[in-house]
Backbone as JSON Lines, residues from 0, in Angstrom:
{"i":0,"aa":"M","n":[14.56,-12.4,-7.0],"ca":[13.97,-11.25,-6.32],"c":[12.83,-10.98,-6.87]}
{"i":1,"aa":"I","n":[12.47,-10.6,-7.4],"ca":[11.96,-9.75,-8.34],"c":[9.77,-10.63,-7.87]}
{"i":2,"aa":"P","n":[10.4,-12.06,-8.45],"ca":[9.02,-12.73,-8.67],"c":[8.76,-13.32,-6.74]}
{"i":3,"aa":"E","n":[9.86,-12.87,-5.7],"ca":[9.66,-13.01,-4.01],"c":[9.11,-12.24,-3.14]}
{"i":4,"aa":"L","n":[9.38,-11.04,-3.98],"ca":[8.56,-9.75,-3.27],"c":[7.29,-9.51,-4.37]}
{"i":5,"aa":"S","n":[6.98,-9.99,-5.51],"ca":[5.77,-9.81,-5.41],"c":[4.32,-11.71,-5.49]}
{"i":6,"aa":"A","n":[5.02,-12.02,-5.12],"ca":[4.31,-13.11,-4.2],"c":[3.63,-12.45,-2.86]}
{"i":7,"aa":"I","n":[5.04,-12.11,-2.14],"ca":[4.59,-11.82,-1.42],"c":[3.22,-10.72,-0.87]}
{"i":8,"aa":"A","n":[3.97,-10.15,-2.36],"ca":[3.01,-8.87,-1.62],"c":[0.95,-9.24,-2.03]}
{"i":9,"aa":"D","n":[0.96,-10.07,-2.69],"ca":[-0.01,-10.69,-3.71],"c":[-0.32,-11.21,-2.81]}
{"i":10,"aa":"D","n":[0.41,-11.87,-1.31],"ca":[-0.19,-13.03,-1.39],"c":[-0.83,-12.79,0.27]}
{"i":11,"aa":"A","n":[-1.96,-12.56,0.72],"ca":[-2.96,-12.29,1.95],"c":[-2.58,-12.96,3.0]}
{"i":12,"aa":"G","n":[-1.94,-13.9,2.79],"ca":[-1.42,-15.21,4.26],"c":[-0.31,-13.87,4.84]}
{"i":13,"aa":"F","n":[0.53,-13.46,4.32],"ca":[1.31,-12.39,5.48],"c":[0.53,-11.42,5.71]}
{"i":14,"aa":"G","n":[1.25,-10.58,6.86],"ca":[0.63,-9.21,7.17],"c":[0.58,-8.71,6.11]}
{"i":15,"aa":"P","n":[-0.38,-7.22,6.63],"ca":[0.0,-6.01,5.98],"c":[0.75,-5.54,5.71]}
{"i":16,"aa":"L","n":[1.97,-5.4,7.05],"ca":[2.9,-4.24,7.1],"c":[3.96,-5.45,5.96]}
{"i":17,"aa":"V","n":[3.54,-6.47,6.24],"ca":[4.63,-7.0,5.17],"c":[4.71,-7.43,4.16]}
{"i":18,"aa":"R","n":[2.99,-7.22,3.88],"ca":[2.67,-6.86,2.65],"c":[3.28,-5.5,1.78]}
{"i":19,"aa":"L","n":[2.92,-4.48,2.65],"ca":[3.23,-3.69,2.17],"c":[4.98,-2.87,1.67]}
{"i":20,"aa":"K","n":[5.44,-4.01,2.96],"ca":[7.0,-3.57,2.19],"c":[7.49,-3.66,1.66]}
{"i":21,"aa":"A","n":[6.98,-5.59,0.68],"ca":[7.73,-5.84,-0.53],"c":[6.91,-4.45,-1.43]}
{"i":22,"aa":"A","n":[5.66,-4.04,-1.23],"ca":[5.31,-3.5,-2.18],"c":[6.06,-2.45,-2.66]}
{"i":23,"aa":"Q","n":[7.08,-2.0,-1.07],"ca":[7.6,-0.29,-1.64],"c":[8.97,-1.25,-2.03]}
{"i":24,"aa":"R","n":[9.32,-2.56,-1.99],"ca":[10.36,-2.68,-2.46],"c":[10.23,-3.14,-3.9]}
{"i":25,"aa":"L","n":[9.11,-3.82,-4.39],"ca":[9.35,-3.9,-6.06],"c":[9.02,-2.25,-6.72]}
{"i":26,"aa":"L","n":[8.59,-1.94,-6.28],"ca":[8.44,-0.13,-6.56],"c":[9.96,0.28,-6.73]}
{"i":27,"aa":"W","n":[10.58,0.2,-5.66],"ca":[12.05,0.72,-5.06],"c":[12.7,0.28,-6.67]}
{"i":28,"aa":"L","n":[12.91,-1.05,-6.72],"ca":[13.68,-2.1,-7.75],"c":[13.01,-1.66,-9.54]}
{"i":29,"aa":"R","n":[11.63,-1.64,-9.46],"ca":[11.55,-1.84,-10.68],"c":[10.34,-0.82,-10.54]}
{"i":30,"aa":"R","n":[10.36,0.63,-11.58],"ca":[9.12,1.35,-11.35],"c":[7.94,1.15,-12.16]}
{"i":31,"aa":"D","n":[8.63,0.36,-13.39],"ca":[7.43,-0.59,-14.21],"c":[6.02,-0.9,-13.29]}
{"i":32,"aa":"L","n":[6.96,-0.94,-12.02],"ca":[5.45,-1.87,-11.2],"c":[4.89,-1.48,-10.32]}
{"i":33,"aa":"R","n":[4.51,-0.35,-10.83],"ca":[3.86,0.42,-9.55],"c":[2.44,0.69,-9.4]}
{"i":34,"aa":"S","n":[2.36,-0.02,-10.72],"ca":[0.72,-0.04,-10.68],"c":[0.5,-1.09,-9.52]}
{"i":35,"aa":"R","n":[0.77,-2.33,-9.27],"ca":[1.02,-2.9,-8.66],"c":[1.31,-2.85,-6.96]}
{"i":36,"aa":"A","n":[1.94,-2.23,-7.42],"ca":[2.33,-1.53,-5.9],"c":[1.25,-1.1,-5.52]}
{"i":37,"aa":"V","n":[1.08,0.19,-6.1],"ca":[-0.59,0.66,-6.13],"c":[-1.69,-0.27,-5.68]}
{"i":38,"aa":"L","n":[-1.36,-0.77,-6.4],"ca":[-2.73,-1.71,-5.78],"c":[-2.62,-2.37,-3.77]}
{"i":39,"aa":"V","n":[-1.52,-2.57,-4.23],"ca":[-1.99,-3.77,-2.76],"c":[-1.23,-1.99,-1.83]}
{"i":40,"aa":"A","n":[-0.52,-1.22,-1.98],"ca":[-0.58,-0.33,-0.49],"c":[-2.55,0.16,-0.66]}
{"i":41,"aa":"H","n":[-3.51,0.26,-1.49],"ca":[-4.12,0.41,-1.57],"c":[-5.29,-0.92,-0.81]}
{"i":42,"aa":"E","n":[-5.15,-1.87,-1.07],"ca":[-5.64,-3.0,-0.73],"c":[-5.67,-2.67,1.05]}
{"i":43,"aa":"V","n":[-4.08,-2.57,1.41],"ca":[-3.7,-2.73,3.1],"c":[-4.41,-1.42,3.39]}
{"i":44,"aa":"A","n":[-3.83,0.18,2.78],"ca":[-5.4,1.27,2.94],"c":[-7.04,0.67,3.88]}
{"i":45,"aa":"F","n":[-7.22,0.39,2.56],"ca":[-8.57,0.71,2.89],"c":[-9.43,-1.35,3.55]}
{"i":46,"aa":"D","n":[-8.01,-1.82,4.45],"ca":[-9.15,-3.18,4.92],"c":[-9.37,-2.72,6.4]}
{"i":47,"aa":"E","n":[-10.03,-3.07,6.98],"ca":[-10.41,-2.15,7.83],"c":[-9.92,-2.93,9.23]}
{"i":48,"aa":"K","n":[-9.72,-4.3,9.05],"ca":[-8.65,-4.93,9.94],"c":[-7.32,-5.26,10.07]}
{"i":49,"aa":"T","n":[-7.05,-3.5,9.23],"ca":[-5.48,-3.95,9.41],"c":[-5.25,-2.78,10.3]}
{"i":50,"aa":"P","n":[-4.34,-2.87,11.51],"ca":[-4.34,-1.27,12.31],"c":[-4.1,-0.77,11.26]}
{"i":51,"aa":"R","n":[-4.63,0.15,12.33],"ca":[-4.69,1.65,11.88],"c":[-3.55,2.6,11.42]}
{"i":52,"aa":"H","n":[-2.87,2.42,12.22],"ca":[-1.28,3.35,11.97],"c":[-0.56,2.64,10.83]}
{"i":53,"aa":"V","n":[-0.6,1.47,10.43],"ca":[0.08,0.76,9.35],"c":[-1.3,0.66,8.18]}
{"i":54,"aa":"R","n":[-2.54,0.65,8.75],"ca":[-3.49,1.95,7.49],"c":[-3.33,3.37,7.01]}
{"i":55,"aa":"V","n":[-2.97,3.83,7.91],"ca":[-2.27,5.24,7.76],"c":[-1.01,5.57,6.5]}
{"i":56,"aa":"I","n":[0.12,4.14,6.71],"ca":[1.63,4.47,5.85],"c":[0.94,4.23,4.98]}
{"i":57,"aa":"A","n":[0.27,3.13,5.08],"ca":[-0.16,2.35,3.22],"c":[-0.94,3.38,2.2]}
{"i":58,"aa":"A","n":[-1.66,4.34,3.13],"ca":[-2.39,5.48,2.36],"c":[-1.37,6.7,1.83]}
{"i":59,"aa":"G","n":[-1.11,6.65,2.91],"ca":[0.1,7.59,2.49],"c":[1.24,7.51,1.53]}
{"i":60,"aa":"C","n":[1.62,6.13,1.14],"ca":[2.15,5.65,-0.03],"c":[0.83,5.73,-1.1]}
{"i":61,"aa":"V","n":[-0.24,5.13,-1.14],"ca":[-1.24,5.93,-2.79],"c":[-1.27,6.65,-2.73]}
{"i":62,"aa":"A","n":[-1.31,8.11,-1.69],"ca":[-0.97,9.28,-2.13],"c":[0.58,9.39,-2.92]}
{"i":63,"aa":"E","n":[1.15,9.0,-2.69],"ca":[2.52,9.48,-3.14],"c":[2.5,8.83,-4.57]}
{"i":64,"aa":"W","n":[2.39,7.48,-4.55],"ca":[1.99,6.68,-5.99],"c":[1.34,6.34,-7.09]}
{"i":65,"aa":"S","n":[0.79,7.57,-6.98],"ca":[-1.12,7.28,-7.61],"c":[-1.33,8.69,-7.66]}
{"i":66,"aa":"D","n":[-1.63,9.32,-8.66],"ca":[-2.4,10.22,-8.93],"c":[-3.47,10.24,-8.79]}
{"i":67,"aa":"E","n":[-3.9,9.37,-9.3],"ca":[-5.65,9.0,-9.69],"c":[-6.44,8.91,-8.03]}
{"i":68,"aa":"C","n":[-5.82,8.34,-7.04],"ca":[-6.14,7.93,-6.5],"c":[-5.98,8.73,-4.57]}
{"i":69,"aa":"R","n":[-5.14,9.6,-5.25],"ca":[-4.85,10.5,-4.13],"c":[-5.43,11.22,-3.24]}
{"i":70,"aa":"E","n":[-6.78,11.8,-4.17],"ca":[-7.35,12.45,-3.55],"c":[-8.13,11.48,-1.94]}
{"i":71,"aa":"E","n":[-8.37,10.22,-2.79],"ca":[-9.55,8.98,-2.04],"c":[-7.86,9.09,-0.67]}
{"i":72,"aa":"A","n":[-6.93,8.76,-1.38],"ca":[-6.15,8.51,-0.68],"c":[-5.8,9.17,0.59]}
{"i":73,"aa":"R","n":[-5.77,10.47,0.78],"ca":[-5.74,11.66,1.26],"c":[-6.97,11.88,2.42]}
{"i":74,"aa":"A","n":[-8.04,11.43,2.02],"ca":[-9.49,11.76,2.81],"c":[-9.39,10.31,3.91]}
{"i":75,"aa":"L","n":[-8.66,9.51,3.11],"ca":[-8.7,8.35,4.51],"c":[-7.81,8.29,5.33]}
{"i":76,"aa":"I","n":[-6.89,9.45,5.34],"ca":[-5.53,9.29,5.94],"c":[-6.2,10.69,6.83]}
{"i":77,"aa":"L","n":[-6.94,11.36,6.91],"ca":[-7.76,12.15,7.24],"c":[-8.54,11.43,8.27]}
{"i":78,"aa":"K","n":[-9.53,10.93,7.46],"ca":[-10.42,9.67,8.71],"c":[-9.93,9.46,9.52]}
{"i":79,"aa":"L","n":[-8.88,8.47,9.13],"ca":[-8.14,7.69,10.44],"c":[-7.56,8.5,11.35]}
{"i":80,"aa":"R","n":[-6.64,9.76,11.15],"ca":[-6.26,10.56,12.06],"c":[-7.08,11.35,12.85]}
{"i":81,"aa":"G","n":[-8.9,10.86,12.72],"ca":[-9.7,12.01,12.82],"c":[-9.82,13.27,13.0]}
{"i":82,"aa":"R","n":[-9.62,13.61,12.05],"ca":[-10.28,15.1,11.84],"c":[-10.55,15.12,10.32]}
């Protein structure tokens, strides 16, 4: 299951929400894969082609999962929400 989820999360051919959900499941199953999950969520959050509501969800995941990227993700959430 882990290799398949990793492949889905890493494959830009899948939609952004599918990739984000795969990253969430990876993190749920294996905490040691946090950095990979953060990377995928960060890519989705900062991809301007991704629908805004998905970007907000992804940025929330980044803020929750990564101390280093938390402020950047919070700023993006505020920007996307028009605040």
